[in-house]
C-alpha positions in Angstrom: -26.6 3.4 -6.1 -24.7 2.9 -9.6 -24.9 -1.0 -11.1 -21.5 -0.4 -12.4 -18.1 0.9 -11.8 -18.4 5.2 -11.8 -14.7 5.5 -13.5 -15.6 8.4 -15.4 -13.6 11.2 -16.9 -14.1 15.1 -16.1 -11.4 16.4 -18.1 -8.4 14.9 -20.1 -5.2 14.5 -18.1 -2.4 17.1 -18.7 -0.1 15.8 -21.4 2.8 17.3 -19.7 2.5 14.6 -16.9 4.2 11.3 -18.4 4.5 8.5 -15.6 8.3 8.2 -16.8 9.1 11.9 -17.6 13.1 12.4 -18.0 12.7 14.4 -15.1 11.4 11.9 -12.8 13.7 9.2 -14.0 16.6 11.7 -13.1 15.2 11.6 -9.3 15.1 7.6 -9.4 17.1 4.9 -9.0 17.2 1.3 -9.1 15.9 -0.2 -5.6 18.2 -3.6 -5.9 21.4 -1.9 -7.4 20.9 2.1 -6.9 21.7 2.1 -10.8 20.5 4.5 -13.0 17.0 4.0 -15.0 15.9 4.9 -18.6 12.9 4.9 -20.5 11.8 1.2 -21.6 8.5 -0.1 -23.2 5.8 -0.1 -20.7 8.4 0.9 -17.8 11.6 1.5 -17.1 15.1 -0.6 -17.0 18.4 -0.2 -15.0 21.1 0.1 -16.9 23.2 -1.8 -14.2 21.6 -4.7 -13.5 19.1 -5.0 -16.5 15.9 -5.3 -14.4 12.8 -4.2 -16.0 10.6 -2.2 -13.7 7.1 -2.0 -15.2 4.1 0.5 -15.0 1.0 -0.6 -13.2 -1.3 1.3 -15.0 0.2 4.6 -14.8 2.3 3.7 -11.7 5.8 2.8 -11.9 6.1 -0.1 -10.1 10.0 0.2 -8.5 9.9 -2.5 -5.6 12.8 -5.4 -5.5 10.8 -7.6 -7.7 8.2 -6.3 -9.2 6.8 -9.4 -10.7 6.7 -11.0 -7.1 4.5 -7.8 -5.9 2.1 -8.3 -9.2 1.7 -12.0 -8.1 1.2 -11.5 -4.4 -1.3 -8.6 -4.8 -3.3 -10.6 -7.6 -3.7 -13.3 -5.0 -5.1 -11.2 -2.4 -7.4 -9.4 -4.9 -8.6 -13.0 -5.7 -8.7 -13.9 -1.9 -10.9 -10.7 -1.4 -13.3 -11.2 -4.1 -14.3 -14.6 -3.0 -14.7 -13.5 0.6 -17.0 -10.8 -0.6 -18.7 -13.1 -2.7 -19.5 -15.4 0.1 -20.2 -12.4 2.4 -22.9 -11.0 0.0 -24.5 -14.4 -0.3 -24.5 -14.6 3.6 -26.0 -11.5 4.0 -28.9 -12.4 1.5 -29.3 -15.4 3.4 -29.7 -13.8 6.6 -32.5 -11.2 5.0 -34.3 -14.1 4.4 -34.7 -15.4 7.7 -38.0 -15.5 9.7 -39.0 -12.9 11.8 -37.4 -9.9 10.5 -39.3 -6.6 10.6 -39.1 -5.2 7.0 -36.7 -2.3 7.8 -34.0 -4.5 8.9 -34.8 -6.8 6.0 -34.4 -3.8 3.4 -30.9 -2.5 5.6 -29.1 -6.1 4.9 -30.1 -5.9 1.2 -28.7 -2.5 0.9 -25.4 -3.6 2.6 -25.3 -6.9 0.3 -25.6 -4.0 -2.7 -23.0 -1.9 -1.4 -20.4 -5.0 -1.1 -21.2 -6.0 -4.8 -20.6 -2.3 -5.8 -17.1 -2.4 -4.0 -16.4 -5.8 -5.5 -17.0 -4.2 -9.0 -15.2 -1.2 -8.7 -12.1 -2.6 -7.0 -12.2 -5.5 -9.4 -12.2 -2.8 -12.2 -9.5 -0.6 -10.6 -7.4 -4.0 -10.3 -7.4 -5.2 -13.9 -4.2 -3.0 -14.4 -2.7 -5.8 -12.1 -3.4 -8.3 -14.6 -4.3 -11.8 -14.4 -3.3 -14.3 -16.9 -3.4 -17.5 -15.0 -4.5 -20.8 -16.5 -8.5 -20.8 -15.4 -7.6 -24.5 -14.0 -5.0 -22.8 -11.7 -6.6 -20.1 -10.7 -9.5 -21.8 -9.6 -7.2 -24.3 -7.6 -5.3 -21.5 -5.9 -6.7 -21.0 -2.5 -8.5 -18.3 -0.7 -6.1 -17.0 2.2 -8.8 -15.2 4.2 -12.4 -16.0 5.2 -13.1 -12.4 6.3 -12.6 -10.0 3.7 -12.1 -7.1 6.4 -8.3 -8.5 6.8 -7.4 -8.5 3.4 -4.0 -6.3 2.7 -5.7 -4.3 -0.2 -8.3 -3.1 2.2 -5.8 -1.7 4.8 -6.2 2.2 3.7 -9.9 1.4 2.7 -11.0 4.1 4.9 -8.3 6.2 4.7 -9.6 6.8 0.7 -12.8 8.3 2.0 -11.1 11.0 4.1 -8.5 11.7 1.7 -10.9 12.3 -1.4 -14.5 12.8 0.1 -15.5 14.2 3.4 -12.3 14.7 5.5 -11.0 18.3 4.4 -11.3 19.2 8.1 -8.6 16.5 9.1 -6.8 16.8 6.1 -6.5 20.6 7.0 -5.4 19.8 10.3 -2.8 17.3 9.6 -1.4 19.5 7.1 -1.0 22.6 9.7 1.1 20.2 11.8 3.7 19.5 9.2 3.6 22.4 6.6 5.4 24.9 9.2 8.3 22.4 9.5 8.7 22.2 5.9 10.5 25.0 3.9 8.4 26.2 0.9 10.5 25.6 -2.5 12.7 22.8 -1.7 14.0 20.7 -4.6 12.4 17.3 -3.8 10.1 15.9 -1.0 9.7 12.0 -0.2 6.6 10.8 1.6 6.9 7.6 2.7 3.9 5.4 3.2 1.9 8.0 1.2 -1.6 5.9 1.4 -4.1 7.8 -1.4 -1.9 10.7 -1.0 -3.6 13.5 0.3 -1.6 14.8 2.6 1.5 14.5 0.0 -0.7 16.3 -2.5 -1.5 19.5 0.2 2.1 19.7 0.9 2.8 19.6 -2.8 0.7 22.7 -3.4 1.5 24.4 -0.2 5.3 23.9 0.4 5.8 24.5 -3.6 8.8 22.1 -4.1 10.2 21.1 -7.2 9.3 17.5 -7.0 6.9 15.4 -4.5 7.5 11.6 -4.8 4.8 9.8 -2.7 5.6 6.0 -2.1 3.5 3.3 -1.0 3.4 -1.0 -1.7 -0.4 -1.1 -1.4 -1.9 -0.8 -4.9 -5.7 0.3 -4.3 -5.2 3.5 -2.5 -2.4 4.6 -4.9 -4.7 3.3 -8.1 -7.7 5.7 -6.7 -5.5 8.4 -6.3 -3.8 8.1 -9.5 -7.3 8.3 -11.3 -8.3 11.2 -9.3 -4.9 13.3 -10.3 -5.5 12.4 -14.0 -9.0 14.3 -13.5 -11.4 11.1 -13.1 -13.8 10.7 -10.7 -14.2 7.3 -8.7 -17.4 6.2 -7.1 -17.1 3.4 -3.9 -19.1 2.8 -1.4 -18.3 3.5 2.6 -19.1 1.3 5.3 -19.1 3.8 8.4 -18.1 2.4 12.0 -21.3 2.1 13.8 -23.5 4.0 11.3 -25.6 7.0 13.0 -28.8 6.3 11.2 -30.3 4.0 8.6 -29.2 6.1 5.8 -25.6 5.9 6.7 -25.1 2.0 6.8 -23.9 2.3 3.4 -22.9 5.4 1.6 -22.1 5.6 -2.6 -19.1 8.3 -2.5 -18.0 9.6 -5.3 -14.4 10.5 -4.9 -12.7 13.6 -6.7 -9.6 15.6 -6.6 -11.2 19.5 -6.0 -8.3 21.0 -7.5 -5.7 21.0 -9.8 -2.1 19.4 -8.9 1.0 21.5 -9.7 3.4 19.5 -12.0 6.3 17.6 -10.4 4.0 15.2 -8.4 4.4 11.6 -8.7 2.8 8.3 -7.4 5.0 5.5 -7.0 4.5 1.7 -6.2 7.9 1.5 -4.1 8.9 0.3 -0.5 9.3 3.6 1.9 12.4 1.6 3.5 14.1 0.4 0.2 12.9 3.2 -1.8 13.8 3.7 -5.5 15.8 6.8 -4.9 19.4 7.8 -5.0 21.4 8.2 -1.3 21.5 12.0 -0.5 19.0 13.4 -3.4 16.3 14.4 -0.7 15.5 17.7 1.1 12.9 16.3 3.1 11.2 12.9 4.0 7.8 12.7 6.0 6.6 10.1 7.3 2.7 10.1 8.4 1.4 7.0 10.2 4.3 5.3 9.3 7.0 4.5 11.8 4.2 2.5 14.0 3.5 0.2 10.9 6.8 0.0 9.5 8.1 -3.8 9.8 11.2 -3.2 10.7 13.1 -1.9 13.8 12.9 2.1 14.1 16.8 2.2 13.9 16.7 0.6 10.6 14.0 3.0 9.7 15.5 6.2 11.0 19.3 4.7 9.0 17.1 4.1 6.0 15.6 7.7 6.2 19.1 9.3 7.0 20.3 7.8 4.1 18.3 9.4 1.7 18.5 12.7 2.7 21.1 15.5 1.6 23.2 16.9 4.5 21.0 19.2 6.5 17.8 17.8 5.1 14.7 17.3 7.6 12.9 14.4 8.4 9.3 15.5 9.4 7.0 12.7 11.3 3.7 13.0 12.7 1.7 9.9 14.0 1.2 7.2 16.7 3.5 4.7 18.2 1.4 1.6 18.4 4.2 -0.5 17.2 3.7 -4.1 15.6 6.6 -5.7 17.2 8.2 -7.7 19.9 8.3 -5.5 23.3 11.9 -4.9 23.0 11.0 -2.7 19.9 7.6 -1.1 20.9 9.3 2.1 21.8 8.2 4.7 24.0 8.3 8.5 22.6 11.1 9.0 24.8 13.1 5.9 23.3 11.8 7.2 19.5 13.4 10.6 20.1 16.5 9.3 21.5 17.2 6.9 18.8 16.6 9.3 16.3 18.7 12.0 17.9 21.5 9.4 17.8 20.9 8.5 14.3 22.7 11.1 12.9 19.9 14.0 13.5 19.2 17.2 15.4 15.8 17.3 17.0 14.6 20.7 16.1 10.7 20.0 17.0 9.1 17.7 19.1 5.6 17.6 20.9 2.7 15.3 21.4 -0.7 16.2 19.7 -4.4 14.9 20.0 -5.9 14.9 16.3 -8.7 13.2 14.8 -8.3 10.2 12.7 -10.9 8.9 10.0 -13.7 10.4 11.7 -16.2 10.1 9.1 -19.0 12.2 9.5 -21.8 9.1 8.8 -20.0 6.8 11.8 -20.8 6.8 15.5 -17.5 6.1 16.6 -14.6 8.9 17.4 -11.2 7.9 17.1 -8.4 10.5 18.3 -4.9 9.5 18.2 -2.1 10.9 20.3 0.7 11.6 17.5 4.5 12.3 18.2 5.2 15.2 15.9 8.8 15.8 15.4 10.9 17.5 12.9 15.0 16.5 12.8 17.4 17.7 10.5 20.2 15.4 9.3 23.7 16.6 10.7 25.8 13.5 9.9 25.6 10.2 7.7 24.1 7.7 10.0 26.0 4.3 10.8 24.8 1.3 8.4 22.0 -0.7 10.0 21.5 -4.2 8.2 17.9 -4.4 6.8 16.4 -7.7 6.8 16.1 -9.4 3.5 13.0 -8.5 1.8 12.7 -12.0 0.4 13.5 -15.2 1.9 16.4 -17.3 -0.3 14.1 -19.9 -1.7 11.6 -17.0 -3.1 14.6 -14.8 -4.1 16.3 -17.7 -6.0 13.4 -20.0 -6.9 16.2 -22.9 -7.4 17.1 -23.2 -3.7 15.5 -25.6 -1.5 12.3 -24.9 0.6 12.6 -25.3 4.4 9.9 -26.5 6.6 9.6 -24.0 8.7 6.7 -23.7 11.3 5.2 -20.5 9.7 4.4 -22.4 6.4 3.0 -25.5 8.6 0.5 -23.1 10.0 0.1 -21.9 6.5 -0.7 -25.2 5.3 -3.5 -25.7 7.9 -5.4 -23.2 6.0 -6.7 -25.0 3.1 -6.6 -28.8 1.3 -5.0 -27.1 -1.7 -1.7 -25.5 0.7 -1.4 -28.5 2.4 -1.0 -30.6 -0.9 1.8 -28.0 -1.9 3.5 -28.3 1.8 3.3 -31.9 1.7 5.8 -31.8 -1.4 8.2 -29.5 0.6 11.1 -31.4 2.0 14.0 -29.4 2.6 15.3 -30.1 -0.5 12.5 -29.4 -3.4 12.7 -26.2 -4.7 10.0 -23.7 -6.0 10.9 -24.8 -9.5 10.8 -28.8 -8.3 7.2 -28.0 -6.6 5.9 -26.4 -9.9 7.0 -28.7 -12.4 5.2 -31.5 -10.3 1.7 -29.3 -9.6 2.0 -28.4 -13.5 2.1 -32.3 -14.4 -0.6 -33.4 -12.2 -2.6 -30.6 -13.0 -1.9 -30.0 -17.0 -0.9 -26.4 -16.5 2.4 -24.3 -17.4 5.0 -25.1 -14.7 5.8 -21.2 -15.0 2.5 -20.2 -13.9 2.4 -22.3 -11.2 5.8 -21.0 -10.1 4.6 -17.8 -10.2 1.5 -18.4 -8.5 3.9 -20.2 -5.6 6.4 -17.4 -5.0 3.1 -14.9 -4.6 1.6 -17.4 -2.2 5.0 -18.1 0.0 5.7 -14.5 -0.3 2.6 -13.1 -0.1 2.0 -9.5 1.6 0.4 -10.4 5.0 -3.6 -9.9 5.4 
């Protein structure tokens, strides 16, 4: 097993695929005000509101608040790294327990080595997120999680192997479902919640659109895909669920894109429900395993997709309906189809399929998803549906007072650090006020504390 991250290059990336080419900027807009974007140093700038959207490595970061996004994911990365350290230490300790047979002891040490390799590679990929915190402040920021398996940055980890290691059959099957529904040679296609991007890449290759835009907010799968599409390889350990033999407990996988990708494909750090795409600018929107995890009501999701599409544009969906929501929003397939039809769409295809999902050849567990496949053509403009504010007002505006909420009380129970921070929240102090007091007490820059507080209070769920 490799002792250092394998991020080697196989060939120089093509010279005509800059992350922010003029043609790509023409296809984008500001996610906050829909203003036009122009190239700027290390990113792009909205010509209307003046907000700067930076690059994260080679990825344009086009979320509402890039600084908050970066800070929140830095916290996720830090929590992951610390949790993995603890897990490796516990595994080594368990391996030294008396009474174990030698084979068991060897297996435990292999798993620990695999987690250490995973940590090195993920931290190497995550360097583009930046750090920059004062060491005293970084040491004091709490771990958000005890179990690294719960951290948001690993949410699509197994999908990376399906996309770029062993999952050709699964990828081909999904493509066989959506491909016939997408006309060839469209101008623009958008994939919302694209993950590590294989389905979007396959559709770009097979359906030959002029431009394919693959959006997601989770940095890890995007960073892996960006390296692979730039003709590099990435080596990551896979930990199959219920491995079928001792050889399959941990597997070092070399990920590679097996073919050159046509021009016109772009990965974007962007929210699929607040995409940086002008209204009426997209010919097709594809949502694969997306509407079940989208955090808004399906009526809002459908309205957001309708807004993106040109008249006559199509929405292709494939995925399960395991909604993470209150019961009244846990829609059945019949309710989903009624909502779509009532949102300015004409359903042209609708059926159920059973498909394997992340079916690792080394795992002893076989998952099959009952997915709803539909294609809907935009026939009318959907009525506006208000989306909830992405950020609480006291996070969007650091001068606004922070209210005492039950969610913050629960958060405060996790660590002594957070409890100390929350002890300063009395319904009148702002983030700036809290940062100033902590900075003075710890002897660190209040501006850095302010960034970390915004990341802590607005961090993505684990």
